[in-house]
Phi, psi and omega in degrees: 000357179299329180300327181293320176293322178298317178295317180300317178296318178298321180287325177297318181268352180057040180215139175294330179302327178293326176298312181294321181296327180294338180293335180295304179292330177297317179289320179298315178299319178296315180296321179295324178294319177297315179299319179298316179296316180296316179298319178295316179296319179293315180297322180280342182074018184217142170239121181288131176299141183300331179298327181285343179268347188303304184291314178301319179293317179299316180295317180296317179297310181295321178296316178297320178298315179296318177301313180293328180292320185262347176246105190270358180291143177284147175288131181265164178089007180226182178170180182276345177276111183214143177276182182294321178295316178297323179292323177295315179297315179301314180298319177300311182297317180292321182290332179296343178288340185220359187288341183295328186296306182294324183288326186261329185300316182294322183281339184266339189243000182258136177284164175111182183294155182301324181294325176293320178294321178296319178295319178294319178297317179296318179296314179299320180294317179295318178295318178300312181297318179295318178297318178298317180296317180296315180294318178299314180297316180295316179295316180297316179297314181298315181292316183292316186268329186254310186268315185066185176256013177302332179298330179290338176283332183264332183224147181254132177239134175273089184294330176297317178294315179299316180296316180298314179295320179298319178296317180296314180297318179297319177299316179296313179297324178296319180290322185281320183271000000 
């Protein structure tokens, strides 16, 4: 969802440069979340296998989706107008929901010396982060330059409903796959 904030920032400033600038705090927040997970795992001396996180994460995702589906009030205290510091914090909080998997899966399931596993985990994490950045940038660019938000003026979408259903489906898929 970082692309949506990038587009909002670009539209507020009416410049494509603002879209690109928003990618910096989005990436920084994601990197800080990965660092936090790694530091906690190192401090604890343990990395939880991703398989042990599967069901709790699936239940939390589906539960949050169900809660959002049946509770229609908007969350207060937020909005699309956010500065770079707020965008970094938002990105950090969102990334904490999923950063443990790339950093820990490679180190927990690969045979061989720990240094090889650490290198594989670092590589997996970098590839994951680069892929996320590329997809976020592409989506933000496409929406800002090609689609715009003019479609929202012509058609109404219940984004709360779409978000709730997406969370439930993601929770189910996480449990099944």
